[in-house]
Backbone as a ProteinNet text record, in pm:
[ID]
protein_1_A
[PRIMARY]
MTAAPLLLVGAGGLAREALAAIAAVNAVAPRWSVLGLLDDNEARHGEVIDGVPVLGPSAAVADHPDAQVLICTASTRNQASRRQIAARLGLPAERYATVVHPWASVAPGVEIGAGSVLLAFVAVTAPQVIGSHVVVMPHVTITHDDAIADHVTFAARVALAGGVTVGEAAYLGSGALVREGLSIGAGALVGMGAVVLSDVPPFEVWAGTPARRLRALDQTTPGQTSAAGEAISRG
[TERTIARY]
-212.5	-172.5	-191.7	-68.4	-145.7	-99.9	-216.8	-232.2	-132	-70.6	29.7	-41.5	23	-29.8	11.1	-59.1	-58.3	-109	-61.4	-89.7	-77.8	-195	-213.3	-190.7	-101.2	-14.7	-105.2	-226.1	-303.3	-460.6	-513.1	-697.2	-732.4	-746.6	-843.3	-884.1	-922.3	-1013.6	-910.5	-787.9	-689.1	-744.7	-663.1	-653.2	-829.7	-930.7	-1038.5	-1024.5	-1019	-1036.5	-931.5	-824	-692.5	-778.7	-816	-930.6	-982.2	-1080.4	-1132.5	-1042.9	-983.2	-869.4	-847	-781.5	-717.4	-856.7	-968.4	-1052.7	-1077.2	-1142.5	-1063.7	-1042.2	-871.4	-779.8	-744.4	-799.5	-810.1	-933.7	-1006.3	-1186.8	-1096.8	-1012.8	-953.2	-899.3	-781	-689.2	-626.4	-668.2	-615.2	-478.5	-482.8	-311.8	-313.8	-326.1	-340	-456.1	-417.4	-533.6	-471.3	-558.4	-536.8	-546.4	-421.5	-448.3	-523.4	-494.2	-546.6	-478.9	-539.5	-484.6	-413.4	-308	-182.7	-236.1	-260.5	-277.3	-209.3	-135.3	-79	-166.1	-273.2	-355	-518.2	-435.8	-443.6	-623.3	-703.8	-854.3	-877.9	-810.8	-855.4	-824.5	-743.4	-731.1	-867.8	-931.1	-998.9	-1115	-1111.4	-1192	-1204.9	-1299	-1327.6	-1355.7	-1287.5	-1308.6	-1343.7	-1479.7	-1509.8	-1454.3	-1525.3	-1484.8	-1306.7	-1295.3	-1103	-1055.2	-960.4	-990.3	-818.4	-843.9	-727.6	-660.4	-545.8	-437.9	-367.2	-336.3	-255.8	-167.8	-74.1	19.2	90.8	149.8	267.4	382.4	427.5	533.1	457.5	395	370.5	360.8	441.2	441.2	539.9	649.9	751.2	731.9	584.2	547.2	514.4	496.4	415.5	540.1	671.2	748.7	764	694.2	631.6	503.6	446.5	317.8	410.3	331.7	359.9	274.4	357.5	265.4	286.5	156.3	124.2	71.2	111.6	162.6	-37.9	-74.3	-158.3	-231.7	-132	-191.6	-138.8	-271	-216.5	-353.7	-274.2	-314.1	-228.9	-315.8	-251.6	-162.3	-181.1	-177.3	-14.1	37.7	154.6	181.1	201.1	230	308	422	568	495.9	400.4	379.6	409	381.4	441.3	587.3	656.1	770.7	855.8	819.8	851	810.2	693.5	670	758.7	765.7	889.4	960.9	1014.6	1172	1197	1067.1	1051.3	1047.3	963.7	972	1057.3	1207.3	1341.9	1291.4	1207	1163.4	1252.9	1255.2	1325.1	1195.2	1240.6	1116.1	1042.4	1138.9	1069.1	938.7	947.1	834.6	691.2	718.2	563.6	521.7	407.6	303.7	325.3	289.3	226.6	86.6	-32.9	-151.7	-223.8	-270.4	-299.9	-409.2	-539.2	-661.9	-702	-752.7	-776.4	-862.2	-934.8	-993.1	-901.6	-786.3	-659.4	-637.3	-575.5	-536.7	-377	-323.7	-141.3	-95	2.5	47.7	129.9	180.9	276.5	455.9	485.2	628.6	641.3	533.7	539.3	630.9	683.3	715.9	637.9	676.2	581.3	644.1	652.3	748.1	709.2	755	715.9	626.6	509.8	407.1	370.3	329	220.3	78.7	-32.9	-128.1	-196.4	-266.1	-353.9	-495.5	-576.2	-706.2	-762.5	-903.9	-973.2	-980.8	-999.9	-988.6	-858.9	-760.2	-624.7	-601.7	-544	-484.6	-336.8	-215.8	-115.9	-86.3	-46.8	-111.2	5.9	180.1	280.9	367.7	456.8	555.2	651.4	658.7	721.6	750.8	819.4	890.4	771.1	710.6	614.1	694.3	699.6	783.2	751.1	820.9	792	658.8	571.5	463.4	422.6	404.2	290.1	151.7	68.9	-62.3	-184	-227.5	-333	-457.2	-505.3	-624.3	-729.1	-872.1	-936.5	-980.9	-953.5	-983.4	-849.4	-670.9	-589.9	-552.2	-508	-425.1	-308.4	-233.5	-41.5	-30.7	14.9	18.3	188.1	236.9	377.6	492.7	575.2	756.2	718.3	598.7	633.5	708.9	751.1	836.5	773.1	784	668.9	799.3	823.6	921.4	866.1	951.8	862.3	753.4	652.8	554.4	490.1	482.7	380	226	182.9	8.3	-73.3	-198.3	-253.7	-357.2	-421.7	-612	-660.9	-808.3	-831.9	-906.4	-873.9	-913.5	-792.8	-646.6	-520.8	-541.8	-454.5	-407.3	-324.9	-205.4	-53.8	-38.8	-21.7	6.5	167.8	229.9	297.7	480.1	559.1	683.5	700.4	620.4	600	666.1	761.6	828.7	775.9	742.3	657.9	751.3	785.1	929.8	859.1	970.9	936.2	844.2	685.8	646.9	582.2	524.2	427.5	297.7	201.5	57.9	-26	-91.3	-154.9	-312.9	-364.6	-531.4	-615.3	-738.3	-850.8	-859.8	-859.5	-906.1	-780.5	-674.1	-548.5	-514	-483.7	-425	-265.9	-180.6	-97.5	40.5	16.1	42.6	213.7	175.5	316.4	438.6	559.4	674.1	759.7	650.5	674.9	714.9	797	776.4	723.1	685.8	616.6	724.7	758.3	883.1	870.8	991.5	962.8	902.2	757.7	657.8	611.5	592.3	536.7	352.6	259.1	97.7	20.1	-29.7	-108.2	-211.8	-323.2	-464.1	-569.8	-658	-773.5	-806.7	-890.5	-895.2	-804.3	-671.3	-575	-524.2	-455.5	-485.4	-320.5	-222.3	-76.4	-8.1	35.2	99.1	223.7	291.6	462.7	501.6	639.1	688.5	664.5	606	599	731.1	797.4	909.3	872.8	974.3	984.2	910	843.8	826.9	699.8	619.1	524.1	431.6	278	154.2	97.3	44.7	6.1	-169.4	-242.5	-359.1	-435.4	-521.7	-593.1	-569.5	-669.9	-649.3	-614.9	-470.2	-378.1	-320.3	-243.2	-237.3	-95.6	-135.4	23.3	56.3	127.6	193.5	136.8	95.2	19	104.2	173.6	297.6	413	484.4	570.3	580.2	620.8	612	746.6	718.3	833.8	929.6	1056.9	1106	1179.2	1219.3	1244.6	1089	1034.5	921.7	781.1	812.7	652.6	540.6	471.7	337.4	315.9	368.9	388.2	328.6	214.7	187.4	64	157.6	103.8	220.8	203.6	287.3	246.5	401.4	369	265.3	217.4	122.6	8.2	-18.7	-179.1	-178.8	-100.3	-90.9	-163.5	-149.9	-107.7	-249.9	-345.6	-458.5	-550.9	-509.8	-628.1	-656.9	-485.8	-456.5	-521.9
-1267.2	-1183.9	-1061.8	-1015.6	-930.6	-773.7	-697	-610.8	-454.7	-411.9	-305.3	-220.4	-159.1	-42.8	61	201.9	291.8	408.6	490.6	671.1	771.2	852.3	915.6	1067.1	1144.6	1272.9	1362	1437.5	1535.7	1507.6	1596.5	1541.7	1585.6	1678.4	1733.2	1635.8	1682.2	1637.4	1486.8	1534.1	1403.7	1263.6	1319.3	1241.9	1122	1158.7	1094.9	993.2	1050	1025.3	865.6	899	782.7	704.5	703.3	651.5	515.2	609.1	516.4	444.6	460	368.9	297.7	305.3	195.5	78.5	174	55.9	-47.2	22	-46.3	-148.4	-135.3	-239.6	-312.5	-274.9	-390.7	-496.9	-454.8	-535.2	-614.3	-613	-755.5	-836.4	-769	-844.5	-730.3	-763.8	-665.8	-653.3	-497.1	-475.1	-379.9	-252.5	-181.6	-139.2	-144.6	-110.8	27.9	135.8	270.3	335.1	342.3	380.5	529.9	592	727.5	843.8	1009.7	1096.5	1163.1	1216.7	1372.1	1450.2	1563.2	1698.4	1804.7	1903.2	2019.7	2133.7	2127	2246	2130.2	2173.5	2136.9	2141.2	2236.4	2197.2	2049.6	2043.2	1894.8	1805.1	1789.3	1678	1634.4	1465	1479.1	1435.1	1485.8	1488.6	1328.4	1280.9	1175.4	1188.2	1117.1	1198.2	1069.7	998.2	832.5	771.2	778.5	679.1	662.5	748.4	748.4	856.6	878.4	938.2	1095.3	1183.3	1221.3	1251.7	1187.2	1153.9	1260.7	1410.5	1464.1	1555.7	1584.5	1666.5	1570.1	1604.6	1528.8	1470	1519.7	1509.4	1348.5	1316.3	1205.2	1045.7	1102.8	948.7	910.1	973.5	887.2	811.4	839.1	737.6	634.1	609.4	488	443.2	382.1	342.3	224.6	142.9	4.8	12	158.1	196.8	275.2	246	292.6	441.5	514.3	657.6	668.3	761.9	855.6	987.7	1040.9	1205.2	1241.4	1344	1324.4	1455.4	1580.2	1703.2	1745.6	1818.2	1857.9	2002.3	2101.2	2206.6	2359.3	2395.9	2471.7	2637.5	2616.4	2699.6	2669.7	2510.1	2537.6	2352.6	2353.4	2286.3	2162.9	2254.4	2145.5	2119.7	2085.5	2044.6	1921.8	1773.6	1709.8	1640.8	1734	1720.7	1837.2	1931.7	1953.5	1859.2	1801.8	1689.2	1627.1	1561.9	1443.6	1464.9	1563	1654.5	1671.3	1722.9	1748	1625.3	1500.9	1379.1	1271.8	1283.4	1253.5	1131	1043.5	889.8	797.2	707.4	641.1	547.1	575.7	538.3	453.5	282.2	195.2	237.6	363.1	408.2	426.1	445.1	516.7	429.2	409.5	308.9	433.9	319.9	336.6	260.4	352.4	323	347.8	209.1	220	177.5	270.1	206.2	72.3	-31.6	-178.9	-102.3	-13.8	7.6	97.1	112.5	196.6	101.8	146.6	20.6	106.5	-0.3	21.4	-95.1	-24.4	-95.9	-221.8	-318.6	-423.4	-328.7	-329.6	-288.3	-152.3	-59.5	70.6	79	214.6	153.6	287.3	276.5	372	387.8	524.1	579.1	569.1	518.1	560.8	647.4	649.9	737.1	801.3	716.1	753.7	728.3	807.3	742.3	775.5	665.8	680.8	622.6	694.5	669.6	593.9	616.1	512.5	571.8	476.9	504.6	533.6	538.9	663.7	517.5	581.1	521.2	530.6	442.8	424.7	334.6	406.1	268.4	204.6	246	178.1	166.9	65.7	77	202.4	236.6	388.4	421.8	497	523.7	716.6	654.5	725.7	754.3	920.3	924.5	912.5	956.4	884.9	1047.5	1022.9	1130.1	1197.5	1124.6	1185.8	1152.8	1221.1	1166.1	1241.1	1065.6	1071.4	1108.5	1214.2	1197.8	1100.5	1064.7	947.3	1053.2	947.6	990.7	1045.2	1009.8	1065	968.1	1027.9	913.6	965.9	858.4	874.1	798.7	779.4	765.8	695.7	645	607.5	679.2	645.1	732.8	852.6	862.7	988.7	965.2	1067.2	1082.6	1151.6	1108	1200.9	1214.9	1326	1376.1	1345.7	1353.1	1326.1	1456.8	1429.8	1536.5	1595	1536	1599.9	1565.1	1668.9	1632.2	1669.3	1559.1	1540.1	1517.4	1680.6	1707.8	1622.9	1639.2	1491	1502.6	1397.7	1394.9	1482.4	1512.8	1499	1443.5	1459.5	1412.6	1415.2	1292.3	1331.7	1258.3	1333.8	1299.3	1156.3	1082.8	974.8	1125.1	1069	1136.2	1311.2	1289.4	1428.2	1414.7	1510.6	1495	1591.8	1603.5	1617	1681.4	1821.1	1829.8	1805.6	1805.9	1810.7	1864.5	1857.6	1948.9	2058.2	1988.8	2073.2	2060.5	2113.6	2081.3	2071.5	2045.5	2025.1	2003.5	2131.1	2142.8	2060.9	2093.8	1933.1	1958	1868.6	1865.2	1883.9	1917.7	1972.3	1923.2	1933	1875.2	1864	1808.2	1815.7	1780.2	1791.4	1722.1	1683.6	1560.1	1453	1574.6	1473.3	1557.7	1699.3	1744	1867.7	1848.3	1889.1	1964.4	2038.6	2032.1	2095.1	2129.2	2212.1	2225.1	2219.8	2191.3	2171.2	2317.7	2275.8	2385.6	2476.6	2376.7	2476.3	2430.5	2503.7	2529.8	2535.1	2450.3	2415	2482.7	2562.2	2562.2	2489.4	2482.4	2383.1	2355.3	2305.6	2270.8	2333.1	2382	2442.5	2340.3	2373.2	2290.8	2348.1	2234.1	2289.1	2227.5	2370.6	2320.5	2359.1	2443.5	2443.4	2445.1	2352	2340	2487	2436.7	2517.2	2542.1	2677.6	2655.5	2624.6	2614.6	2563.6	2718.8	2709.6	2796.6	2918.9	2839.7	2956.8	2898.7	2982.2	2971.7	3003.5	2833.8	2878.1	2807.2	2901.9	2896.1	2929.1	2848.8	2898.7	2771.1	2844.3	2719.5	2822	2797.2	2723.1	2820.9	2732.3	2764	2864.5	2975.7	3053.8	3119	3168.1	3236.1	3313.3	3273.3	3395.6	3506.8	3437.9	3506.2	3419.2	3440	3347.7	3312.6	3220.1	3183.5	3186.3	3164.1	3196.2	3081.2	3044	2919.1	2892.1	2964.9	2880.4	2760.6	2795.1	2757.5	2742.2	2661.2	2657.3	2626.4	2761.2	2717.2	2764.6	2818.8	2819.8	2965.8	2978.7	3134.8	3094.2	2974.2	2968	2885.6	2905.5	2798.1	2645.5	2550.1	2386.6	2352.2	2428.5	2347.2	2359.5	2482.6	2509.3	2423.5	2403	2299.7	2188.3	2111.9	1981	1960	2113.2	2083.3	2117.6	2209.4	2263.2	2089.8	2016.4	1970.4	1852.2
757	737.3	906.3	957.3	1063.1	1016.8	1045.4	1023.9	1067.3	1015.5	1010.5	1108.3	1234.2	1275.5	1161.2	1184.4	1126.5	1161.2	1162.1	1140.1	1134	1067.3	936.4	1008.5	918.5	970.1	915	955.6	919	969	980.7	999	871.8	772.4	737	605.6	470.5	357.7	310.1	297.3	223.4	299.8	433.2	553.7	550.2	527.7	523.7	378.9	290.2	143.1	176.2	232.9	234.5	349.1	474	533.8	437.6	329.7	272.7	181.5	105.3	92.6	130.8	244.7	385.5	363.1	416.4	424.6	323.9	155.7	37.4	74.7	79.7	85.1	183.6	291.7	437.3	374.7	279.3	265.7	173.6	101.5	0.9	91.3	155.1	285.2	393.8	526.4	629.7	589.4	606.4	600.2	721.5	739.3	829.7	924	1033.6	1151	1207	1161.2	1180.5	1322.8	1373.6	1569.2	1526	1461.3	1472.3	1385.9	1442.5	1311.4	1422.4	1370.5	1438.7	1343.9	1467.5	1392.6	1457.5	1403.9	1483.6	1534.2	1502.6	1556.4	1673.6	1809.7	1949.5	1945.7	1854	1865.3	1855.1	1755.5	1691.8	1757.5	1883.4	1947.5	2021.5	2020.9	2082.4	1966.4	1840.3	1781.9	1732.6	1657.9	1608.4	1434	1376.9	1214.3	1168.7	1097.6	1030.5	1078.8	1257.8	1351.9	1378.2	1359.2	1434.5	1497	1553.2	1715.3	1645.6	1664.2	1649.4	1744.2	1777	1911.9	1976.8	1909.7	1904.4	1810.4	1845.1	1759	1642.4	1516.3	1451.5	1530.3	1665.9	1722.9	1754.2	1781.7	1850.1	1824.5	1688.2	1597.3	1630.9	1783.7	1823.5	1942	1942	2082.4	2011.4	1845.7	1844.8	1734.2	1772.9	1724.6	1601.1	1634.5	1526.3	1404	1438.4	1353.1	1196.1	1103.4	966.3	1006	925.1	913.5	761.3	748.8	622	641.5	512	524.5	473.4	554.8	440.5	435.4	377.6	340.1	223.8	146.5	3.5	24.8	-2	-35.1	-110.3	-237.5	-295.3	-184.1	-71.3	23.7	70.8	72.4	96.3	8.2	-175.8	-127.5	-160.3	-86.7	-33.9	129.6	154.2	311.8	325.5	263	282.4	263.3	182.7	232.9	342.5	391.8	520.9	640.3	629.5	771.8	781.5	641.8	630.8	675.5	657.3	661.4	846	867.2	1055.8	1123.8	1081	1118.1	1151.1	1059.7	1009.9	1028.5	977.9	967.1	834	834.4	712.9	644.1	526.5	407.7	453	490	544.7	662	714.5	794.2	774.9	663.4	531	456.1	512.2	410.3	262.1	186.5	3.7	12.8	-18.8	-41.9	-184.1	-240.4	-353.8	-348.3	-376.9	-372	-461.5	-383.9	-490.5	-663.2	-645.1	-826.3	-864.7	-807.6	-889.1	-982.8	-1126.7	-1232.8	-1264.9	-1213.5	-1217.3	-1316.2	-1352.7	-1487.6	-1452.4	-1431.9	-1366.1	-1401.5	-1309.4	-1333.2	-1296.1	-1247.3	-1178.1	-1046.7	-1022.7	-866.1	-834.7	-725	-638.5	-495.1	-502.4	-363.1	-202.5	-159.8	17.3	54	80.6	143.7	49.4	-65.4	-211	-182.7	-242.3	-194.5	-334	-388.1	-556.2	-504.6	-536.1	-529.8	-637.2	-567.4	-679.9	-860.2	-935.7	-1054.2	-1150.3	-1037.6	-1133.9	-1193.2	-1274.2	-1408.8	-1465.3	-1413.8	-1466.2	-1563.7	-1684	-1784.5	-1849.8	-1805.2	-1836.8	-1729.6	-1768.1	-1625.4	-1642	-1514.9	-1514.2	-1319.6	-1321.5	-1178.4	-1096.6	-945.3	-893.1	-782.3	-767.6	-612	-492.9	-391.9	-257.8	-230.2	-155.3	-96.5	-217.1	-333.5	-429.4	-417.8	-413.9	-383.7	-532.3	-549.5	-701.8	-667.9	-694.5	-642.2	-759.9	-763.6	-894.8	-952.6	-1093.8	-1263.9	-1280.3	-1236.7	-1272.7	-1400.1	-1489.8	-1615.3	-1629.9	-1561.9	-1623.9	-1729.3	-1806	-1924.5	-1916.1	-2060.8	-2088	-2042	-2003.4	-1979.9	-1948.6	-1867.9	-1771.6	-1647.5	-1576.1	-1436.2	-1358.3	-1205.4	-1118.2	-1013.8	-960.6	-871.8	-761.2	-613.1	-493.1	-465.6	-386.8	-310.6	-421.1	-508.2	-655.1	-577.7	-610.7	-572.2	-733.6	-737.9	-871.8	-832	-865.4	-819.8	-945.9	-876.1	-989.6	-1114.3	-1150.7	-1370.2	-1446.9	-1335.2	-1460.6	-1532	-1655.9	-1772.9	-1806.6	-1812.5	-1853.9	-1996.9	-2087.1	-2233.2	-2158.8	-2271.6	-2309.3	-2251.5	-2186.4	-2175.7	-2066.7	-2000.1	-1958.4	-1783.3	-1785.5	-1640.2	-1536.9	-1435.1	-1330.6	-1225.3	-1174.2	-1077.5	-913.9	-830.4	-676.4	-589.3	-574.6	-521.1	-609.4	-696.1	-795.6	-794.5	-840.8	-767.1	-901.4	-964.5	-1119.6	-1035.7	-1034.6	-1017.9	-1137.6	-1087.1	-1159.7	-1238.1	-1324.1	-1514.2	-1573.3	-1538.9	-1567	-1706.5	-1841.5	-1915.5	-1966.1	-1981.3	-2035.8	-2148	-2273.3	-2383.6	-2362.4	-2461.5	-2458.1	-2486.5	-2370.3	-2396.7	-2284.2	-2223.6	-2174.5	-2000.6	-1962.8	-1804.3	-1727.2	-1635.5	-1544.6	-1408.7	-1385.7	-1330.4	-1163.1	-1064.9	-950	-919.9	-814.6	-710.8	-821.4	-922	-1032.9	-950.8	-1002.6	-941.3	-1110.7	-1143.3	-1255.9	-1205.7	-1284.1	-1252.1	-1273.5	-1203.1	-1262.9	-1422	-1494.2	-1626	-1728.6	-1656.2	-1753.5	-1824.8	-1973.3	-2109.7	-2108.2	-2118.2	-2076.4	-2220	-2282.8	-2423.8	-2441.6	-2361	-2352.7	-2195.1	-2194.7	-2062.5	-1954.4	-1843.5	-1682.5	-1612.3	-1670.3	-1534.3	-1379.2	-1330.4	-1199.1	-1149.9	-993.2	-908.9	-950.2	-1077.1	-1136.5	-1156.6	-1136.3	-1198.3	-1288.3	-1358.9	-1470.7	-1495.5	-1583	-1568.4	-1669.2	-1761.8	-1913.4	-1997	-2079	-2220.8	-2343.1	-2383.8	-2334.7	-2206.5	-2113.7	-2028	-2034.7	-1918.5	-1958.9	-1816.3	-1847.6	-1699.6	-1629.6	-1465.8	-1406.4	-1350.7	-1237.2	-1133.4	-1096.3	-1045.4	-959.6	-820.1	-805.7	-652.9	-573.1	-453.7	-332.2	-396.6	-437.6	-458.8	-312.7	-223	-134.5	-26.9	-48.7	8.7	-65.1	-177.1	-301.4	-252.8	-271.3	-260.1	-132.2	-35	79.5	148.2	184.6	227.5	360.5	408.1	565.8	658.5	774.7	840.8	877.7	855.4	846.6	881.6	1008.5	1134.9	1090.7	995.1	978.9	852.5	754.1	663.3	700.6	787.2	880.7	855.8	905.9	988.1	905.5	770.8	656.3	595.7	495.1	407.7	425.6
[MASK]
+++++++++++++++++++++++++++++++++++++++++++++++++++++++++++++++++++++++++++++++++++++++++++++++++++++++++++++++++++++++++++++++++++++++++++++++++++++++++++++++++++++++++++++++++++++++++++++++++++++++++++++++++++++++++++++++++++++++++++

């Protein structure tokens, strides 16, 4: 099997984690050959991160029409960054790589969208659909009959009980627990360690035990407090 060329968009922490997951996949069977990272922060161009060079800005995707692409940004400062970058790049779904660490436990029949990343020790326990450009950090548990929309971010150790719906570009902080049958609205932000016992409306910040509403978010660009280019650099 010939390894496919791959570009990662973003040169922050998630890119390093994705590189480690890609290496683990390749150790089982070579699948990708990483060409480099792309980042809109010019100060990072020419850096080498975990042995991989930062080649230039995200627009340089156009210079590599045969390469697959993985968007590696995730930040509460701009939780919709992957959606914004994908819209700007304008690539078809088949150009995006989907990375599942070999130590993730994914039930047969699970459908995972293009551009999503599942890191080590993730557990998806029953057939269901996980959207595109979803990031699932280590030790996340997604149980039966959950529904995960595009561009969602799960930080480490999030646990969803059965029948939970998570809306587009929502961000669930580390250790958040969500009771069965609930809904996390699009663009919502759930804080670290929150225990969610009721529906979280779209574009709101909830935190605490039990979780409660703290404030509203900008409904036009959920979670955004910085420019998209900054999100690419930091995410």
